[in-house]
N, C-alpha and C positions, 0 to 999 in steps of 0.2 A: 240261614234264613229259610222260612217256609217257601216251597215252590209250588205254584199253581200255574202250570203252563197254559198260555193263551187265555187266562181268566183274570178278571179284575179281582183284586183282593181289597176287602174293606175291614175296617176296625169296628168291632162290636163290643158291647159291654153286657154280656149275658149274666154276670154274677155281681151286680151292684149291691146286693144285700151284704156282701163281704167288705165293701169299701169303708176305709177309715178316714178318708178325706185328706190324705197326705199330699196330694197334687203332684206326685212324682211323674205320673203319666202326662200331665199337662206340661210340665217343664221339659220333659224328654221330647215331647212332640214339637214344642217351640224350638228346642235346640237343634232338632233335625232340619229345621228351616233356617238355621243360621242365627238364631236369636234365643235368648233365655228370657221368657216373658210369660206371664199368666194371660196376656191379651192375644199373643200371636201364636195360637195353638190350634190344632185340629180337634182338641177335646176341651170341653167345658164341664166342670164338676160343680153341682149346686147342692145345697143342703136345705131341706124344708123344715128343719127342727127335729125330725125323727129319722130321716134316711137321706142318703146321697143318691143323686141321679147323674147320668152322663149324657151330654149332647155331643155327638161326633159329627164333624163336617166331612161328609163322604167325598167332597171335592178336593180335599187336601191330602198330600202324600202321607203315608204311614209306614212304619217299619216294625219288624219283630221286636226290636229293642224296646219299643213302647209297651208291648205286651209283657216282656220279661222283667221290666223294671217294677211292675206292680207287686208289692209284697203280699197281697191277698189274692192274686190271680183273678181279678175281676174282668180282665179284657181278653179278647181273642181276635185273631185274624181269620176271616172266613172268605170263601169265594162269593163274589157278588151274584145274587140270584136274579 
């Protein structure tokens, strides 16, 4: 796992142009909270007809596993600014 000593780590979605809408990140996020659900996740993926966007709830815990599961490398963990 990435280590950011004494810093808060947040999940970001810097490369959503690569997203294929598989929702693996959403399911992985909910699984890390003890449930497998599209509703109980730190990430929401939406599609406007041409592209995908991500809404990330910064108040919910995230892990490097969520970043690694994305087949298109859309997500990243960064230190909170």
